[in-house]
Phi, psi and omega in degrees: 000323174310321186282353179253004191311299186304315181301311177307311185292329184284323188261352186233109180300138178054029179281142173243105180260122181241097187219151183207163180292133178045043178285133168273160178301323177297325181291319176302315181295320175298315178297317175301315180298316178298306184297321181292320186281346177255016174070032182249023177255134177281182174292336181234131175236122175255125184235132174227095175228165186109359181285331196252000179169186183297137180242114180262162180294328176298312177302319182299309177306319183290323173303306185295331177290325183284322180281323180091164189277347183274339176269154173268135181242121186238116181261142164262142174284170189260141179216070177237143174286073184220156185288347180264353182312297179298317173296328174286325178297322179294313173306321180296306186293316178300309183304310185301331189283340178286332187242119178303329191262008174249138172233167182231130172260141186268064186302326187293325183287330178297313189269352177305118186054044178223080183298343180286348182263341174237160173291176183301332178287353177078003185239306187279150180285132164270173185304320177301317183290322172304318181292313182297322182297312181297323182290337176286322178286317173308316184294332175284339181278348185283000000 
């Protein structure tokens, strides 16, 4: 998400992007808790976690508890060349099935076999990837 920061801000009015290098799910949970308790969560929360380490079902449930049932929550699946990608995507899809206010965007299928979207590490976004990433999110906001 950090790689699409400028594009997200350009294409989505009033967006608040909170992204950081190598953020772990546990950090995101702490931030969601703080933002929720201080009234800083909007009606739609977009979450893209699990690129940098394991994402557990318990963490998914904690995110949903913190965000609440009144907000729409959009998760993006994981598309990184790491051993935890498939298990994290399973957690994301299984978790979203349990909550009527949660949906999953299939980022992985967009960047699969598209070297023009990612730098050589297969993770970080090129400008074309930042644009596609943002368009995927914009399409879900309609």
